[in-house]
C-alpha positions, 0 to 999 in steps of 0.5 A: 615595600619593594614594589613601591621602590621599583615603581618610584625608581621607574618614575624617576627613570622615566622622568630622567629619560624625558628630561634627558630627551628634552635637553638633547632635543633642544641641543640638537635643535640648536645645533641643527639650526646653527648647522643649517645657518652655516650650510646656508652661508656656504651654499650662498658662497658656493652659488656665487663664483668668480668668472673673470677678472680685470687688472685696472688703474684708478686715478687718485688726486695724488697718484694712482691705485692698482685695483682688480675688478672681479666679475661674478654671476651677480656683481663686480667686486673691486679689490685693492692691489696697491697704490702708486705715488704721483711720481711713479705714473704707470708706464701704461699712460706713457707708452701704451701697450708696450708700457703695460708689458714693461710695467708687469716686469717692475710691479709686484702685482700679478696680472691674472687672466680669466681662470676657472672660478674654483681657482679664485678666492670666494667673493666674501674672502676678497671683500674681507681681505681689505676694508676698502674693497667693495662690490657693485651688483649688476642690478645697481649698474645704470650704464658702462662706457668702454672707450678704446684709445691708442694707449689704453682702454677706459672703463666708466661704470655708472651705478645708482650711487657712484661713477667709477673710472678706470684705465685698463691695458687688457685687450678690448675684446676681453673687457667686452666679453666680461661686461657683455655677459651680464650688462650687454643692454647697458654697455656702450663701446667707442673708439677715440684717436683710432683710424 
């Protein structure tokens, strides 16, 4: 009788352990799958980094919008900084470089120069910070026209879906450097009103 109980207990124990191992294996597989998915997302985010930015202004039907173009190794991310009403025309349009410097004193938005990529938020954080932020992959850019005028620099990005026009007070050399990195063969540079 005792040997029957032991063999029954042995069978129960082995069944218990096989069920437990099966459940643990399934949980571990699910958890590993989730961990791998999270790791893959983190790896993709870490692989793409921001290499520079440009503060720009886009003209709206009523006023202007201050934006930042964030350059990564794959795309340009357009991030919102704030809107100005039609009555508060940015000083850059009125006074050129001097106006650009003065507007920095009176606007809350900060103008950042190129920094190491680790000091910027991740591209997904920038895109998620405002529902109107968007990106343009370099593969989708048909052409970029940079025009230097006496008062400001104009950037026109022609993509497969849109034509975007911006004004920028940053030195033309810095603008060219950021666009040439990935779009040199689609870049056109001109000067108007300069001798």
